A tleap script that builds the chain and sets N, CA, C and O, in Angstrom:
source leaprc.protein.ff14SB
mol = sequence {
  NMET LEU ASN ALA ILE GLN PHE SER LYS GLU
  LEU MET ASP THR LEU GLU ILE GLY ASP ARG
  GLN VAL PHE PHE ARG ASP LYS MET LEU GLY
  THR ASN ASP ALA ILE ALA ILE HIE TYR ILE
  ASN LEU PRO ARG GLY LEU GLY GLY ALA GLY
  GLY GLY ALA GLU GLY GLU ASN ASN ARG PHE
  THR LEU MET VAL THR GLY PHE ASP LYS SER
  ASN GLN THR ILE PRO VAL GLU LYS ILE GLN
  VAL LYS LEU LEU CYS SER VAL PHE ASP TYR
  PRO LEU ARG LYS LYS THR CYS THR PRO GLU
  ARG ALA VAL GLU TYR ILE ALA GLU PHE ILE
  ASN ARG ILE ALA ARG GLU VAL PRO PRO LYS
  TYR THR HIE LYS LYS ASN CGLN
}
set mol.1.N position { -13.293 -2.109 -1.723 }
set mol.1.CA position { -13.815 -3.036 -2.763 }
set mol.1.C position { -15.021 -2.077 -3.282 }
set mol.1.O position { -15.825 -1.453 -2.591 }
set mol.2.N position { -14.880 -2.162 -5.186 }
set mol.2.CA position { -16.089 -1.637 -5.469 }
set mol.2.C position { -16.643 -2.568 -6.880 }
set mol.2.O position { -15.886 -3.012 -7.744 }
set mol.3.N position { -17.895 -2.701 -6.861 }
set mol.3.CA position { -18.037 -3.731 -7.779 }
set mol.3.C position { -18.573 -2.605 -9.423 }
set mol.3.O position { -18.733 -1.387 -9.349 }
set mol.4.N position { -18.709 -3.239 -10.429 }
set mol.4.CA position { -18.683 -2.616 -11.820 }
set mol.4.C position { -19.935 -1.467 -11.372 }
set mol.4.O position { -19.626 -0.279 -11.465 }
set mol.5.N position { -20.857 -1.698 -11.054 }
set mol.5.CA position { -21.638 -0.739 -10.647 }
set mol.5.C position { -21.388 0.519 -10.595 }
set mol.5.O position { -21.785 1.445 -11.303 }
set mol.6.N position { -20.333 0.469 -9.228 }
set mol.6.CA position { -20.039 1.112 -8.601 }
set mol.6.C position { -19.306 2.002 -8.914 }
set mol.6.O position { -19.605 3.196 -8.950 }
set mol.7.N position { -17.887 1.339 -9.270 }
set mol.7.CA position { -17.043 2.206 -10.185 }
set mol.7.C position { -17.361 3.053 -11.301 }
set mol.7.O position { -16.698 4.055 -11.569 }
set mol.8.N position { -18.590 2.584 -12.105 }
set mol.8.CA position { -18.912 3.573 -13.055 }
set mol.8.C position { -19.605 4.877 -12.513 }
set mol.8.O position { -19.700 5.874 -13.229 }
set mol.9.N position { -20.103 4.835 -11.180 }
set mol.9.CA position { -21.021 5.924 -10.258 }
set mol.9.C position { -20.007 6.630 -9.921 }
set mol.9.O position { -20.023 7.860 -9.967 }
set mol.10.N position { -18.983 5.925 -9.534 }
set mol.10.CA position { -17.418 6.922 -8.729 }
set mol.10.C position { -17.032 7.793 -9.724 }
set mol.10.O position { -16.761 8.983 -9.565 }
set mol.11.N position { -17.006 6.981 -11.069 }
set mol.11.CA position { -15.889 7.790 -12.047 }
set mol.11.C position { -16.475 9.272 -12.859 }
set mol.11.O position { -15.882 10.184 -13.436 }
set mol.12.N position { -18.364 8.909 -12.496 }
set mol.12.CA position { -18.695 9.831 -12.867 }
set mol.12.C position { -18.992 11.266 -12.005 }
set mol.12.O position { -19.306 12.414 -12.318 }
set mol.13.N position { -18.691 10.479 -10.635 }
set mol.13.CA position { -18.957 11.821 -9.722 }
set mol.13.C position { -17.664 12.810 -10.014 }
set mol.13.O position { -17.652 14.041 -10.037 }
set mol.14.N position { -16.464 11.778 -10.251 }
set mol.14.CA position { -15.201 12.492 -9.894 }
set mol.14.C position { -14.834 12.769 -11.117 }
set mol.14.O position { -13.614 12.813 -11.278 }
set mol.15.N position { -15.612 13.008 -12.206 }
set mol.15.CA position { -15.352 13.504 -13.248 }
set mol.15.C position { -15.644 15.021 -13.458 }
set mol.15.O position { -16.847 15.280 -13.463 }
set mol.16.N position { -14.814 16.065 -13.632 }
set mol.16.CA position { -14.775 17.599 -13.934 }
set mol.16.C position { -14.625 17.934 -15.401 }
set mol.16.O position { -13.662 18.585 -15.808 }
set mol.17.N position { -16.096 17.243 -16.614 }
set mol.17.CA position { -15.321 18.006 -17.792 }
set mol.17.C position { -16.740 18.491 -18.357 }
set mol.17.O position { -17.256 17.957 -19.339 }
set mol.18.N position { -17.315 19.529 -17.665 }
set mol.18.CA position { -18.385 20.605 -18.167 }
set mol.18.C position { -18.898 20.044 -18.794 }
set mol.18.O position { -19.215 18.926 -18.389 }
set mol.19.N position { -19.303 20.457 -20.164 }
set mol.19.CA position { -20.248 19.877 -21.462 }
set mol.19.C position { -19.853 18.836 -21.658 }
set mol.19.O position { -20.600 17.870 -21.812 }
set mol.20.N position { -18.478 18.770 -21.705 }
set mol.20.CA position { -18.355 17.215 -22.469 }
set mol.20.C position { -19.063 16.134 -22.146 }
set mol.20.O position { -19.870 16.088 -21.217 }
set mol.21.N position { -18.715 14.983 -23.103 }
set mol.21.CA position { -19.516 13.790 -22.702 }
set mol.21.C position { -18.474 12.662 -22.750 }
set mol.21.O position { -17.359 12.749 -23.264 }
set mol.22.N position { -19.092 11.411 -22.038 }
set mol.22.CA position { -18.097 10.649 -21.409 }
set mol.22.C position { -19.967 9.188 -21.688 }
set mol.22.O position { -21.161 9.490 -21.683 }
set mol.23.N position { -19.337 7.855 -21.864 }
set mol.23.CA position { -20.056 6.748 -21.955 }
set mol.23.C position { -19.637 5.733 -21.631 }
set mol.23.O position { -18.460 5.441 -21.841 }
set mol.24.N position { -20.473 4.932 -21.043 }
set mol.24.CA position { -19.783 3.807 -20.109 }
set mol.24.C position { -20.857 2.578 -21.402 }
set mol.24.O position { -21.836 3.133 -21.900 }
set mol.25.N position { -20.654 1.355 -21.749 }
set mol.25.CA position { -20.863 0.433 -22.224 }
set mol.25.C position { -20.353 -0.629 -21.472 }
set mol.25.O position { -19.255 -0.578 -20.918 }
set mol.26.N position { -21.507 -2.102 -21.410 }
set mol.26.CA position { -20.845 -2.952 -20.355 }
set mol.26.C position { -21.092 -4.203 -21.159 }
set mol.26.O position { -20.823 -4.167 -22.360 }
set mol.27.N position { -21.531 -5.200 -20.675 }
set mol.27.CA position { -21.980 -6.556 -21.474 }
set mol.27.C position { -21.640 -6.654 -22.486 }
set mol.27.O position { -22.448 -7.385 -23.058 }
set mol.28.N position { -20.710 -6.286 -23.286 }
set mol.28.CA position { -20.004 -6.570 -24.218 }
set mol.28.C position { -19.949 -7.968 -25.027 }
set mol.28.O position { -19.320 -8.910 -24.545 }
set mol.29.N position { -20.618 -8.087 -26.267 }
set mol.29.CA position { -20.681 -9.882 -26.107 }
set mol.29.C position { -20.752 -10.891 -24.822 }
set mol.29.O position { -20.056 -11.841 -24.461 }
set mol.30.N position { -21.628 -10.407 -24.428 }
set mol.30.CA position { -22.343 -11.064 -23.670 }
set mol.30.C position { -21.855 -11.525 -22.215 }
set mol.30.O position { -22.141 -12.585 -21.658 }
set mol.31.N position { -21.134 -10.593 -21.777 }
set mol.31.CA position { -19.552 -10.852 -20.799 }
set mol.31.C position { -20.379 -9.891 -20.036 }
set mol.31.O position { -20.969 -9.126 -20.799 }
set mol.32.N position { -20.616 -9.679 -18.798 }
set mol.32.CA position { -19.955 -8.359 -17.326 }
set mol.32.C position { -18.325 -8.038 -17.260 }
set mol.32.O position { -17.675 -7.175 -16.670 }
set mol.33.N position { -18.023 -8.972 -18.012 }
set mol.33.CA position { -16.719 -8.164 -16.586 }
set mol.33.C position { -15.571 -7.326 -17.216 }
set mol.33.O position { -14.381 -7.375 -16.905 }
set mol.34.N position { -16.280 -6.389 -18.358 }
set mol.34.CA position { -15.396 -5.202 -19.108 }
set mol.34.C position { -16.411 -3.884 -19.257 }
set mol.34.O position { -17.559 -3.532 -19.530 }
set mol.35.N position { -15.502 -3.578 -18.987 }
set mol.35.CA position { -16.295 -1.519 -19.079 }
set mol.35.C position { -15.773 -0.607 -20.204 }
set mol.35.O position { -14.730 0.006 -19.977 }
set mol.36.N position { -16.378 -0.453 -21.377 }
set mol.36.CA position { -15.629 0.524 -22.347 }
set mol.36.C position { -15.859 2.079 -22.143 }
set mol.36.O position { -16.954 2.599 -22.354 }
set mol.37.N position { -14.835 2.723 -21.752 }
set mol.37.CA position { -15.788 4.051 -21.845 }
set mol.37.C position { -15.017 4.946 -22.727 }
set mol.37.O position { -13.794 5.081 -22.692 }
set mol.38.N position { -16.001 5.667 -23.684 }
set mol.38.CA position { -16.071 6.881 -24.745 }
set mol.38.C position { -15.478 7.933 -24.267 }
set mol.38.O position { -15.453 7.777 -23.046 }
set mol.39.N position { -15.114 8.660 -24.474 }
set mol.39.CA position { -14.912 10.022 -24.098 }
set mol.39.C position { -14.873 10.504 -25.168 }
set mol.39.O position { -14.107 9.991 -25.983 }
set mol.40.N position { -15.713 11.711 -25.577 }
set mol.40.CA position { -15.868 12.953 -26.689 }
set mol.40.C position { -15.955 14.134 -26.512 }
set mol.40.O position { -17.018 14.672 -26.200 }
set mol.41.N position { -14.547 14.935 -26.724 }
set mol.41.CA position { -14.195 16.011 -26.219 }
set mol.41.C position { -14.893 17.230 -27.271 }
set mol.41.O position { -14.295 18.139 -27.848 }
set mol.42.N position { -16.818 16.802 -27.305 }
set mol.42.CA position { -17.136 18.257 -27.992 }
set mol.42.C position { -18.626 18.460 -27.013 }
set mol.42.O position { -19.180 17.467 -26.543 }
set mol.43.N position { -19.116 19.730 -26.810 }
set mol.43.CA position { -20.158 19.258 -25.981 }
set mol.43.C position { -21.670 18.513 -25.952 }
set mol.43.O position { -22.140 18.224 -27.052 }
set mol.44.N position { -22.061 18.352 -25.353 }
set mol.44.CA position { -23.088 17.483 -25.268 }
set mol.44.C position { -24.334 17.949 -26.623 }
set mol.44.O position { -24.657 19.113 -26.859 }
set mol.45.N position { -24.731 17.044 -27.170 }
set mol.45.CA position { -25.375 16.813 -28.630 }
set mol.45.C position { -25.107 17.109 -29.283 }
set mol.45.O position { -25.973 17.393 -30.110 }
set mol.46.N position { -22.949 17.510 -29.845 }
set mol.46.CA position { -22.365 18.079 -30.864 }
set mol.46.C position { -22.141 16.323 -31.583 }
set mol.46.O position { -22.359 15.182 -31.177 }
set mol.47.N position { -21.728 16.791 -32.523 }
set mol.47.CA position { -20.850 15.276 -32.688 }
set mol.47.C position { -21.030 14.175 -33.836 }
set mol.47.O position { -20.350 13.173 -34.056 }
set mol.48.N position { -22.333 14.749 -34.602 }
set mol.48.CA position { -23.045 13.844 -35.352 }
set mol.48.C position { -22.725 14.324 -36.931 }
set mol.48.O position { -22.959 13.594 -37.895 }
set mol.49.N position { -21.979 16.080 -37.067 }
set mol.49.CA position { -21.902 16.266 -38.232 }
set mol.49.C position { -20.761 15.404 -39.029 }
set mol.49.O position { -20.095 14.791 -38.194 }
set mol.50.N position { -20.398 15.198 -40.105 }
set mol.50.CA position { -20.186 15.003 -41.316 }
set mol.50.C position { -20.363 13.250 -41.273 }
set mol.50.O position { -19.635 12.641 -42.057 }
set mol.51.N position { -21.105 12.597 -40.574 }
set mol.51.CA position { -21.769 11.452 -40.499 }
set mol.51.C position { -21.061 10.803 -38.712 }
set mol.51.O position { -20.653 9.690 -38.381 }
set mol.52.N position { -21.123 11.398 -38.355 }
set mol.52.CA position { -19.983 11.374 -36.847 }
set mol.52.C position { -18.555 11.140 -36.781 }
set mol.52.O position { -17.793 10.734 -35.904 }
set mol.53.N position { -18.402 11.608 -38.249 }
set mol.53.CA position { -16.613 12.107 -38.065 }
set mol.53.C position { -16.065 12.700 -37.200 }
set mol.53.O position { -15.104 12.269 -36.563 }
set mol.54.N position { -16.874 14.328 -36.979 }
set mol.54.CA position { -16.720 14.867 -35.981 }
set mol.54.C position { -16.686 14.473 -34.365 }
set mol.54.O position { -15.914 15.140 -33.677 }
set mol.55.N position { -17.296 13.667 -33.855 }
set mol.55.CA position { -16.612 12.913 -32.777 }
set mol.55.C position { -15.932 12.267 -32.907 }
set mol.55.O position { -15.267 12.092 -31.887 }
set mol.56.N position { -15.443 11.284 -34.303 }
set mol.56.CA position { -14.805 9.958 -34.369 }
set mol.56.C position { -13.203 11.479 -34.094 }
set mol.56.O position { -12.240 11.068 -33.448 }
set mol.57.N position { -13.147 12.649 -34.490 }
set mol.57.CA position { -12.682 13.223 -34.352 }
set mol.57.C position { -11.290 14.419 -33.111 }
set mol.57.O position { -10.300 15.150 -33.117 }
set mol.58.N position { -12.628 13.572 -32.055 }
set mol.58.CA position { -12.444 14.652 -30.816 }
set mol.58.C position { -12.474 13.520 -29.839 }
set mol.58.O position { -12.786 13.885 -28.705 }
set mol.59.N position { -12.178 11.950 -30.008 }
set mol.59.CA position { -12.720 11.288 -28.576 }
set mol.59.C position { -11.649 9.597 -28.596 }
set mol.59.O position { -10.992 8.984 -29.436 }
set mol.60.N position { -11.904 9.478 -27.572 }
set mol.60.CA position { -10.556 8.427 -27.405 }
set mol.60.C position { -11.517 7.289 -26.334 }
set mol.60.O position { -12.473 7.631 -25.638 }
set mol.61.N position { -10.928 5.852 -26.457 }
set mol.61.CA position { -11.660 4.919 -25.826 }
set mol.61.C position { -11.114 4.224 -24.657 }
set mol.61.O position { -9.887 4.166 -24.733 }
set mol.62.N position { -11.618 3.648 -23.547 }
set mol.62.CA position { -10.453 2.747 -22.313 }
set mol.62.C position { -11.315 1.502 -22.290 }
set mol.62.O position { -12.544 1.533 -22.337 }
set mol.63.N position { -10.695 0.576 -22.226 }
set mol.63.CA position { -11.293 -0.986 -21.398 }
set mol.63.C position { -11.077 -0.786 -20.595 }
set mol.63.O position { -9.940 -0.336 -20.447 }
set mol.64.N position { -12.009 -0.945 -19.303 }
set mol.64.CA position { -11.587 -1.703 -18.118 }
set mol.64.C position { -11.669 -2.851 -18.305 }
set mol.64.O position { -12.435 -3.216 -19.197 }
set mol.65.N position { -10.760 -4.063 -17.378 }
set mol.65.CA position { -11.693 -5.170 -17.711 }
set mol.65.C position { -11.094 -5.864 -16.037 }
set mol.65.O position { -10.239 -5.437 -15.261 }
set mol.66.N position { -11.759 -6.767 -15.992 }
set mol.66.CA position { -11.391 -7.562 -14.255 }
set mol.66.C position { -12.343 -7.278 -13.493 }
set mol.66.O position { -12.156 -6.815 -12.368 }
set mol.67.N position { -13.293 -7.469 -13.899 }
set mol.67.CA position { -15.035 -7.363 -13.231 }
set mol.67.C position { -15.802 -8.408 -12.733 }
set mol.67.O position { -16.482 -8.503 -13.754 }
set mol.68.N position { -16.287 -9.328 -11.964 }
set mol.68.CA position { -17.215 -10.204 -12.135 }
set mol.68.C position { -17.563 -10.800 -13.377 }
set mol.68.O position { -18.420 -10.143 -13.966 }
set mol.69.N position { -17.377 -11.308 -13.673 }
set mol.69.CA position { -17.986 -11.777 -15.400 }
set mol.69.C position { -20.037 -12.393 -15.113 }
set mol.69.O position { -21.086 -12.280 -15.747 }
set mol.70.N position { -19.621 -12.975 -13.879 }
set mol.70.CA position { -21.407 -13.078 -13.912 }
set mol.70.C position { -22.697 -12.173 -12.886 }
set mol.70.O position { -23.905 -12.124 -12.652 }
set mol.71.N position { -21.439 -11.594 -12.558 }
set mol.71.CA position { -22.111 -10.623 -11.701 }
set mol.71.C position { -22.040 -9.114 -11.513 }
set mol.71.O position { -21.686 -9.063 -10.335 }
set mol.72.N position { -22.135 -8.030 -11.864 }
set mol.72.CA position { -21.684 -7.054 -11.889 }
set mol.72.C position { -22.194 -6.269 -10.323 }
set mol.72.O position { -22.330 -5.048 -10.394 }
set mol.73.N position { -22.391 -6.740 -9.348 }
set mol.73.CA position { -22.791 -6.460 -8.159 }
set mol.73.C position { -21.871 -6.904 -7.402 }
set mol.73.O position { -21.933 -6.304 -6.329 }
set mol.74.N position { -20.758 -7.915 -7.422 }
set mol.74.CA position { -19.869 -8.512 -7.182 }
set mol.74.C position { -18.696 -7.627 -6.539 }
set mol.74.O position { -17.790 -7.434 -7.350 }
set mol.75.N position { -18.586 -7.318 -5.874 }
set mol.75.CA position { -16.620 -6.562 -5.659 }
set mol.75.C position { -15.646 -7.028 -5.803 }
set mol.75.O position { -15.159 -7.857 -5.034 }
set mol.76.N position { -14.977 -6.481 -7.128 }
set mol.76.CA position { -13.583 -7.059 -6.515 }
set mol.76.C position { -12.200 -6.094 -6.139 }
set mol.76.O position { -12.290 -4.908 -5.822 }
set mol.77.N position { -10.744 -6.949 -6.255 }
set mol.77.CA position { -10.021 -6.716 -5.925 }
set mol.77.C position { -8.990 -5.674 -6.970 }
set mol.77.O position { -8.250 -4.732 -6.690 }
set mol.78.N position { -9.249 -6.169 -7.938 }
set mol.78.CA position { -8.396 -5.702 -9.340 }
set mol.78.C position { -8.599 -5.796 -10.537 }
set mol.78.O position { -8.831 -6.853 -11.125 }
set mol.79.N position { -8.511 -4.315 -11.202 }
set mol.79.CA position { -9.305 -4.312 -12.704 }
set mol.79.C position { -7.780 -3.924 -13.560 }
set mol.79.O position { -6.633 -4.038 -13.128 }
set mol.80.N position { -8.199 -3.484 -14.778 }
set mol.80.CA position { -7.071 -3.269 -15.561 }
set mol.80.C position { -7.207 -2.396 -16.308 }
set mol.80.O position { -8.263 -2.555 -16.920 }
set mol.81.N position { -6.799 -1.708 -16.541 }
set mol.81.CA position { -6.841 -0.020 -17.098 }
set mol.81.C position { -6.731 0.113 -18.786 }
set mol.81.O position { -7.097 -1.058 -18.676 }
set mol.82.N position { -6.637 0.288 -19.757 }
set mol.82.CA position { -5.900 -0.031 -21.003 }
set mol.82.C position { -6.974 1.366 -21.735 }
set mol.82.O position { -8.154 1.689 -21.872 }
set mol.83.N position { -5.601 1.823 -22.033 }
set mol.83.CA position { -6.012 2.624 -24.059 }
set mol.83.C position { -6.761 1.983 -24.873 }
set mol.83.O position { -6.713 0.813 -24.493 }
set mol.84.N position { -7.557 2.074 -25.949 }
set mol.84.CA position { -8.332 1.151 -26.472 }
set mol.84.C position { -7.090 1.862 -28.304 }
set mol.84.O position { -6.192 1.550 -29.086 }
set mol.85.N position { -8.447 3.320 -27.773 }
set mol.85.CA position { -7.326 4.251 -29.198 }
set mol.85.C position { -7.507 5.542 -28.510 }
set mol.85.O position { -8.022 5.764 -27.414 }
set mol.86.N position { -6.842 6.566 -29.596 }
set mol.86.CA position { -7.261 7.863 -29.127 }
set mol.86.C position { -6.902 8.930 -30.056 }
set mol.86.O position { -5.760 8.824 -30.505 }
set mol.87.N position { -7.537 9.864 -30.434 }
set mol.87.CA position { -6.602 10.860 -31.191 }
set mol.87.C position { -6.238 12.048 -30.918 }
set mol.87.O position { -5.833 12.909 -31.699 }
set mol.88.N position { -6.479 12.141 -29.043 }
set mol.88.CA position { -5.252 12.923 -28.926 }
set mol.88.C position { -3.945 12.341 -28.210 }
set mol.88.O position { -3.806 11.175 -27.841 }
set mol.89.N position { -2.808 13.608 -28.056 }
set mol.89.CA position { -1.225 12.895 -27.534 }
set mol.89.C position { -0.964 13.265 -26.637 }
set mol.89.O position { -0.276 14.198 -26.222 }
set mol.90.N position { -1.952 11.951 -25.956 }
set mol.90.CA position { -1.684 12.119 -24.416 }
set mol.90.C position { -1.859 10.839 -24.028 }
set mol.90.O position { -2.963 10.332 -23.828 }
set mol.91.N position { -0.353 10.047 -23.860 }
set mol.91.CA position { -0.333 9.457 -23.220 }
set mol.91.C position { -1.324 8.287 -21.973 }
set mol.91.O position { -1.622 8.956 -20.983 }
set mol.92.N position { -1.696 7.212 -21.889 }
set mol.92.CA position { -2.420 6.305 -20.437 }
set mol.92.C position { -1.859 5.139 -20.434 }
set mol.92.O position { -2.364 4.312 -21.194 }
set mol.93.N position { -0.533 4.662 -19.505 }
set mol.93.CA position { -0.351 3.465 -19.795 }
set mol.93.C position { -1.134 2.366 -18.655 }
set mol.93.O position { -1.724 2.397 -17.575 }
set mol.94.N position { -0.783 1.601 -19.490 }
set mol.94.CA position { -2.204 0.441 -19.318 }
set mol.94.C position { -2.113 -0.279 -17.619 }
set mol.94.O position { -1.233 -1.122 -17.441 }
set mol.95.N position { -2.934 0.048 -16.565 }
set mol.95.CA position { -2.625 -0.479 -15.509 }
set mol.95.C position { -3.672 -1.584 -14.716 }
set mol.95.O position { -4.875 -1.817 -14.836 }
set mol.96.N position { -2.942 -1.959 -14.129 }
set mol.96.CA position { -4.053 -2.802 -13.033 }
set mol.96.C position { -3.571 -2.450 -11.863 }
set mol.96.O position { -2.383 -2.621 -11.592 }
set mol.97.N position { -4.394 -1.936 -11.060 }
set mol.97.CA position { -5.264 -1.777 -9.700 }
set mol.97.C position { -6.248 -1.573 -9.152 }
set mol.97.O position { -7.270 -1.433 -9.822 }
set mol.98.N position { -6.285 -1.494 -7.902 }
set mol.98.CA position { -7.759 -1.201 -7.451 }
set mol.98.C position { -9.018 -0.676 -8.144 }
set mol.98.O position { -8.833 0.429 -8.653 }
set mol.99.N position { -9.915 -1.039 -8.257 }
set mol.99.CA position { -11.112 0.033 -8.681 }
set mol.99.C position { -11.240 1.048 -7.689 }
set mol.99.O position { -12.206 1.642 -8.167 }
set mol.100.N position { -10.993 1.587 -6.789 }
set mol.100.CA position { -10.767 2.609 -6.527 }
set mol.100.C position { -9.545 3.495 -6.389 }
set mol.100.O position { -9.706 4.483 -5.672 }
set mol.101.N position { -8.273 3.314 -6.980 }
set mol.101.CA position { -7.427 3.724 -7.436 }
set mol.101.C position { -7.507 3.614 -9.481 }
set mol.101.O position { -6.665 4.122 -10.220 }
set mol.102.N position { -8.139 3.209 -9.718 }
set mol.102.CA position { -8.380 3.036 -11.628 }
set mol.102.C position { -9.387 4.069 -11.456 }
set mol.102.O position { -9.466 4.763 -12.470 }
set mol.103.N position { -10.390 4.507 -10.292 }
set mol.103.CA position { -11.277 5.817 -10.473 }
set mol.103.C position { -10.225 7.162 -10.754 }
set mol.103.O position { -10.250 7.915 -11.727 }
set mol.104.N position { -9.248 7.202 -9.508 }
set mol.104.CA position { -8.838 8.322 -9.564 }
set mol.104.C position { -7.848 8.370 -10.833 }
set mol.104.O position { -7.724 9.489 -11.331 }
set mol.105.N position { -7.101 7.283 -11.450 }
set mol.105.CA position { -6.001 7.131 -12.531 }
set mol.105.C position { -7.132 7.836 -13.916 }
set mol.105.O position { -7.029 8.869 -14.578 }
set mol.106.N position { -7.662 7.267 -13.919 }
set mol.106.CA position { -8.905 7.600 -15.422 }
set mol.106.C position { -8.986 9.479 -14.820 }
set mol.106.O position { -8.472 10.555 -15.127 }
set mol.107.N position { -9.825 9.019 -13.968 }
set mol.107.CA position { -10.624 10.650 -13.714 }
set mol.107.C position { -9.710 11.848 -13.964 }
set mol.107.O position { -10.138 12.893 -14.455 }
set mol.108.N position { -8.005 11.599 -13.490 }
set mol.108.CA position { -7.692 12.462 -14.089 }
set mol.108.C position { -7.416 12.825 -15.178 }
set mol.108.O position { -7.316 13.973 -15.612 }
set mol.109.N position { -7.219 11.418 -15.900 }
set mol.109.CA position { -6.642 11.823 -17.761 }
set mol.109.C position { -7.609 12.285 -18.565 }
set mol.109.O position { -7.298 12.869 -19.602 }
set mol.110.N position { -9.036 12.079 -18.182 }
set mol.110.CA position { -10.730 12.440 -18.522 }
set mol.110.C position { -10.266 14.118 -18.057 }
set mol.110.O position { -10.186 14.900 -19.005 }
set mol.111.N position { -10.034 14.553 -16.973 }
set mol.111.CA position { -10.326 15.191 -16.460 }
set mol.111.C position { -8.812 16.411 -17.574 }
set mol.111.O position { -8.833 17.538 -18.068 }
set mol.112.N position { -8.289 15.852 -17.523 }
set mol.112.CA position { -6.490 17.093 -17.856 }
set mol.112.C position { -7.254 17.201 -19.513 }
set mol.112.O position { -7.486 18.271 -20.076 }
set mol.113.N position { -7.502 16.082 -19.979 }
set mol.113.CA position { -7.886 16.405 -21.823 }
set mol.113.C position { -9.505 17.094 -21.493 }
set mol.113.O position { -9.645 17.735 -22.535 }
set mol.114.N position { -10.406 17.270 -20.927 }
set mol.114.CA position { -10.907 18.003 -20.728 }
set mol.114.C position { -10.310 19.460 -20.696 }
set mol.114.O position { -10.545 20.255 -21.606 }
set mol.115.N position { -9.424 19.817 -19.461 }
set mol.115.CA position { -9.301 20.838 -19.511 }
set mol.115.C position { -8.175 21.662 -20.335 }
set mol.115.O position { -8.312 22.865 -20.556 }
set mol.116.N position { -7.052 20.922 -20.773 }
set mol.116.CA position { -6.536 21.333 -21.412 }
set mol.116.C position { -6.547 21.354 -23.368 }
set mol.116.O position { -5.820 21.964 -24.151 }
set mol.117.N position { -7.387 20.667 -23.541 }
set mol.117.CA position { -7.512 20.250 -25.396 }
set mol.117.C position { -8.792 20.956 -25.358 }
set mol.117.O position { -9.631 20.869 -24.460 }
set mol.118.N position { -8.874 21.797 -26.620 }
set mol.118.CA position { -10.573 22.164 -27.079 }
set mol.118.C position { -10.817 21.649 -27.764 }
set mol.118.O position { -9.966 21.015 -28.386 }
set mol.119.N position { -12.563 21.578 -28.187 }
set mol.119.CA position { -13.296 20.722 -29.217 }
set mol.119.C position { -11.961 21.465 -30.445 }
set mol.119.O position { -11.265 22.478 -30.374 }
set mol.120.N position { -12.103 20.248 -31.607 }
set mol.120.CA position { -12.031 20.132 -32.717 }
set mol.120.C position { -13.143 19.731 -33.308 }
set mol.120.O position { -13.718 18.647 -33.407 }
set mol.121.N position { -13.518 21.774 -34.021 }
set mol.121.CA position { -14.315 21.490 -34.721 }
set mol.121.C position { -13.762 21.363 -36.404 }
set mol.121.O position { -13.125 22.245 -36.980 }
set mol.122.N position { -14.211 19.953 -37.047 }
set mol.122.CA position { -13.681 19.401 -38.191 }
set mol.122.C position { -14.976 19.550 -39.139 }
set mol.122.O position { -14.787 19.301 -40.330 }
set mol.123.N position { -16.090 19.877 -38.792 }
set mol.123.CA position { -17.495 19.513 -40.024 }
set mol.123.C position { -18.741 20.597 -39.345 }
set mol.123.O position { -19.932 20.609 -39.656 }
set mol.124.N position { -17.962 21.575 -38.219 }
set mol.124.CA position { -19.549 22.248 -37.722 }
set mol.124.C position { -18.466 23.693 -36.718 }
set mol.124.O position { -17.499 23.715 -35.956 }
set mol.125.N position { -19.376 24.647 -37.330 }
set mol.125.CA position { -18.680 25.440 -36.777 }
set mol.125.C position { -19.220 25.586 -35.361 }
set mol.125.O position { -20.366 25.335 -34.989 }
set mol.126.N position { -17.883 26.173 -34.412 }
set mol.126.CA position { -18.306 26.506 -32.915 }
set mol.126.C position { -19.776 27.211 -33.040 }
set mol.126.O position { -20.306 27.787 -33.990 }
set mol.127.N position { -20.250 26.932 -31.653 }
set mol.127.CA position { -21.693 27.207 -31.400 }
set mol.127.C position { -21.485 28.062 -30.137 }
set mol.127.O position { -22.455 28.536 -29.546 }
savepdb mol mol.pdb
quit
């Protein structure tokens, strides 16, 4: 069983995304039970062109819920993974599973997009 902190670390250690960007956000609306995962399919440091539109044109957001609301260090048995928004034509089914399986499931999804989808430069030329 993993807690929220371990989950985020395990996922980062499993990703093979090269210079692409991934961010984790927790403690949303005062709770600790959810982690938003934002992926931007652009090299680090890019994405702000067009007022941030370039980043928006290359991203998806996942929501992972089910961690302990009062303490992120408490391991949990089951969590839920859901794709909130995406510009990619790659589906991801909502899944309830162990945190360990969720790490594998999310990493497979993110790694596939990083490997198969080239950055879409809409406001800045490829550098």
